[in-house]
N, C-alpha and C positions, 0 to 999 in steps of 0.2 A: 274646532274644539281647542281648546287652551291645554298645556299638558304641564308639566313642571313650569313653575314660573320665578321670576329674576326680579328682586324688590328692590328698589334701589329705594335711601332713603333721602330726602332732604329737608331742612329745617332754617323758620327762621322763627323769631319770637311769635308769630300770630301763627305759622302756617306751618302744619307738617304733612308731606310728601307721600307716597307711597307708589311708584309707579310698578305696574304689576304688568310684566310683556308676556305676551304668549310664546312658549318652545314648544314644540313638539304639541302633543296630544295626551290628554287627562280621561277624562268622561265627559256625560253626556251634562253632568250639568252647566257647563261650560262651552256648550255648542254655540249657544245665542249673542258671548263675549268674542267670536272670532273675528267677527268684521273690524272690532276695536282695540286700539292699546286703553286698557283703565288703568286711571288715574284717582289713587285714592287718595285728597284732601281733611285737612280737620282743622276748620276755622273759628274764629270768634263768634258767639252770635250777634245782636246786639242790643243795644243799651236798652239795662229797663226790662223787664217783663209787665203784661198788661195788669196782672193782680200780682202782689205780693206774696200771697200764698202760691206761687207757681214755684219757686225754690224755697228749702230750707234757710236759709238764713239772709230771704230778704231780700233788697238791691248790692248786698252784699258779692250774691252770687253772679259770674256771668256763664253762663252755658254755652257750650263748645258745638258746632256743627259734624257730624261725621257724612262728606261729601264724596260720590262719587263722576267722575268726568270721563267721558265716554269720548274716543276719538277715533276719526274710523282711520286705519290702516294706508288706507288710500289716499288720502288726504293732508299730509304732515304739515305740508306749507300752504295754508288756506289763502285765499284772493281775497280782497271784498267783496262784498254780497254773498259769501257760504255764512249761512243760516246759525247760528246758535239756538238750540232749545234747553228752555229750560222746566222740569220736571216736580210733579206734587204728586207725593202720594194720597192714600188714603187711611184712618185712621185704623193704626194697627199693623197694618200692612211693611212690610219693609220694601224699601227703594229698590232691591234688586230684586221683586218681582214686575218692576217691568221693565227688567233685560231681554223678555221676547219681543216687545213691541218697539223695544228701540231697533232690533236687529229686524222687524219686517218692514219698520219705517225706511232703512236704512238701504235696506236693496231693492223696493221700488222708487225709495228716492233715486236713487243710482242712475237706475235703468229710467228715469225722467229727466234725466242732468242736473237733477238737482241735489247741489252741494252741501255736506253739512260740516260745517266748522268743529261743534263739538256739541256733545247730551251731557249735560249736567242734573244731579237728584243730587237732593239732602234727606237724611234724615229730618225728619220735626227732633226739637232739641229735646223732646222728651221721648222719644220713640226708637228703634230700632237699635243700631250702634251710638246713634247722638244717646239713647236712651242711657247705654251702657258707661259711654263716655263721661256721662254726667249724674252716674247712680245713686253719690253721694250727695248728691244738692238738689235731685228733683221733690217737690212740696206734691201741693194736690187741686192746684187750681192752675193750670193750663190754657191757654188762650189760645184760639185761632189765628189771631191778628199777630200773636208774638212769630208764628212762624213765615206770612206774607211779610214781615220787618226781617227777620233774619236771611229771608231768600233776595230782600232787595240790599241786606248788605253784603250778601256773598256775593252781589252781582259788581258793587260797587267797590268791593276788592279784588274782584278778578275782572274787572273794566278794561283790563288791556288785555284780556285773552275772550271778548264779549263785546268785538265793535256791534255796530246793527247790519244787520237786522236780527231781533231776536224775537222768539216765537216760543210762549208756554205752552205747556200741554199737562195737565193736572186733572187726575179721578177722585171724584166724592168730595171729601173736606179738602182734596186739594186743587179741584178745581176754585171751589170757595175763596183759598187763600192764593190762589193766582187773582181773582177776581180784585181782593182785596187791593194786591199789593197795584193792580191796573187803576186803583179809586186814588192809591197815595200818587203815584206817579203813571199818567196817564200815556203817557207818551213815550215808555220805558219797551214796550210789550208791543210789536208788532201785530201780532194775529194772540187767540188765542184759544186751543180746543179745552173744553170743557166737559169732563166726561163723566155724564150721569152725576153734574153737582149738587151739593147740598145746598143752594139756595131756595129758599120758600116759606113760607108762610101758610099753615105751622108746619114748625119744628118737625122734622121725621127724625127724630136721632132716639127717640122714646124706645118703641119697637127692638132695633138693635141693642140698646142699652139693659134691656130686661134682659134680651138673651143674653146678652155678655155677663152680667152680673156672676150668674151661676154656674159657670162657663169650668170646666175641669183647666188646673193651668200647670200642674206638674206629672209626669208622668216615670214609672222605673228607670226607662230606657232611653234610648235616642230609637232605637226599635220599636218598641211599644208605644211609641209615640205615630212617628210613620203608620204602622199600623191603624192607629186610631183615624187619622186622617184622611187614608186612602182608602176607610170602609166607610167614613160619612158620606152620608147622601150630601152635604155642605161642598162638598170639594169634587162631587164626579163629573159636573159639566165644567170644572178648569182641563185648560190646556194643560197636558203633561207637563210639558216644561216650566209652567208656571208654578206645579205644585211640589215637583222638585227645589226649587229655590225656594219656597216656604218650608218646605223642610226643612233645607241647608241654612236660611236664615233667620226664619220666623224663629226658632228653639236656640237654645244656650243651657250649656248644661252645670250644674249648681259646683261651686256655692254662689250664692247673688245675695244681693241684701234681704231681699223677702225668704229665699230658700237657704240657709246657711248649711254647706257639709254637715252630716252627720257621721261623716265617719271618715275616712282615706280614701278609700275606694268607691265612696259615695258616686254612679253612673246616673241621677237623674238629672232627667230635663225639664224645664222650663218656657214659658216663650219670652222672646227677646222682651219683645214689649211687655210689661205687666200688663194685667188686664186692669189690675188699679188705676194707671196711667191712662188706659183707653177707655177705661169708662170716666174719668174723668175727664176723659178731652168729646166723647159725648155727651154730655150733659152737666149743668154747672149749681150746685143746688143753691136752697133761696133758705131754706132753716138755718136758726141759729147756729154757730159752731161755736163762737165764742161767749159767753155770758154778757149783756151790755152792749155788743159789737154791732157799732152806727154799719150803714151799708152804702158810702160815699159810693163802692165799686159797682155796685148792682145795678144791673139793665134795666130800667121802666120795660123794657121791651116781654121781660116774664111774666109782668102782670097783664099783658094784655093779651098774649098767647092761650095762657090757663090759667087763668083769673084761679089761685090757691095752690095751684100744683105746686110740690114744692123743689123742682128742678125745671133747668131751663138750658139754652144754647144761646144766644146774642147774634151768633154773627150771622147765621143763615140768614136770617130776618134783615139784618141790617145790609148786605148786598143786595137781597130780592129788593127792597125799596129805592136802591142805589141801582139798578141794573140800566135805566135808561140814561145814566151818565156811562158808562162805560165805551173808551173812546176805541180800544181794540179791533180789528174785525173777531168776528165769534164764531166758531166750528160747536155745536152743538151733535154729541154721541149720547144718547137715549137707551136705555135697557127698555122693552117693550112693556116685559114682567117686572121692571122695577117699583117699589114704593115708593120711592124716590121720585120718580117720575112719572105721575100718572098721567093721562093724555091731557088736563086741566093746567096743569103745571107746564108741562111743553110748550102749552096755547099761551102762555101769560107770558113765558119767558121767549117767544118767539115776538110778541107782541110789543113785550116792554123794553128789550136791550140795545141801549143804544138810540134808542129814540127823544133823549131829553139834550140838554145844553150841554156840553161839551161832548154829545156821545158822537158816535159813528155817523148815525142815521139809519140807521137799523135795517131790518129785513128789506124793507123799501129801495133802502141805497144800494142793496148785496150782498148788504156787510155781514149778515147776521143770518147761518143758515143753520141745517140740522139733519141725521140722517138718525134713525131707530132700528135698532138689532133685536132680535127675538130672545132675551135674555133678561135677566134679570139685573142686580144694581151692578153686577164686578162685572161690568163689561169689557174693561183689558185684558181681565183672568180668563174671560169664554171667548170671546171673539176675536183673538189678539190679530190676527191675517184681515176680519173684516177692518177692524181701527186702520192699521195701518193703512187698508187703500184708502178708506175715506180721508184720514188723516195727507196722506203724499196727494194727493188729488185735490187737496185745502191749501195745502203748501204752495203746491204750483201757482196756482190762482194769484195768494198774496203773495206770492213774490216778486212776479209779475207785479203787482201790480206797485210794488216797492219801487221796482226799479225803473217804474214809469214815474212816478213820482217823483223820485230821488232824480232824476234827468231832466225833469221839468223844471226841479228849484234849482239846480246848479246851472241850469242856462236865464231860468230868471237873475237869479242871483250874480253870478259873472259877467254880466253885462253891466253892473254897477261898477262905477268908479268905488274906490277906498273911501271916498270923502262921501257920495252918496250911500255907503252903506252903514255910515256913523250917525247920518246929520236926516233932521228930517224934510218932505221935500214938500213942493210947491202946494199940493194937493191937500196936505195937514192946514198947511198956513189958512189955505181956505174956509176949511171945513169944521177948524174948531171951534169959529165965530159961532157965539149959542143965536146969529140970525138966522144962522140955515138950518135950524133945526124947525119946523114946523110947528105952528101953536099947539095945536090939538095934542102934538106927541112929544113936549117941552118937559121935562121934569126938574129942571134948574127954578 
């Protein structure tokens, strides 16, 4: 467990770091972070949001990201080949909820001889602590693609701390966002663990959005909120560690922009991610918001999915259609009772992923695997240990594959002289002649 903490602040123009160092013991909330030194970063997001109304002042606003880096205490000087993990969270759930999963992965990885360089996870720019940082510039039209670009920009900013191999682990919306990142840069992430990802046709965001629309989002005190959560059937199946972290990080005290303090002693608590930002992230309206508004940024997917329905979400459908192009190896972790991962949806993901041009080769090549757990959509909240066991086994296989492929490349490449490395070879000169192409296959 962590106890009192010593915070050291470092800053430059674009980044602010808070080092949180373990000193003694404090309480159960931090037991899962006992294996790590936790570093808090604040970094700029990428240039330009997907939709102009995502921010209050359109393109004039540049959001910031709240990022945590978990550095294993027993690996302060990592070696080449130590793995970097990039995490991505589900809609409405703060990044800290995945700390028990990181701890369980670390413990099993250590036993298996797998060395973790560090684990990085950011709150999506409109949610969690990122949403708090950006509170005054939030709009009403976030895109899942924004976070994929922000994560890529984070990796670019921190690339000296993230040499290969890099593995992504994403839950729900976070899995979709890591797939989007990989479609934009196919070789950046070696492997992906997609935990009940929202990747499918038709869109599955409508039922949870309906539930969240009328949910309570303000309580008279933290104790009242805690009592409500612990008495709710929704949280009964959660790992207690995750529930404690939800209470700690999923709530914030007023005043907020939505809920100004009513008096000096106002002790009310609300959600850290406002339910409105959560809902904007679930679904995107197609009904007019401005008289005479054109729809230059309206995706035609909305008409194909639910003709006439006034809300849609394009990214799950977009990624589903491009599953064959995914190049990283994939481990799918599904919830047997998840409304997101019905049997036919699981079958389609396994059949399509990586099988197209530029893809990994798919399940037939041993590059796409799956495991299914007896739970619903919130797999890493309910099945922390089971997820960690499956992920660690997958990491072991994938890192060994990476080492073998890397060694093979180095043997091949290092045999060449520098001149050979930067000039065409004789085979090229012979085969570039169009006469070498069979007549029935010629396209020239």
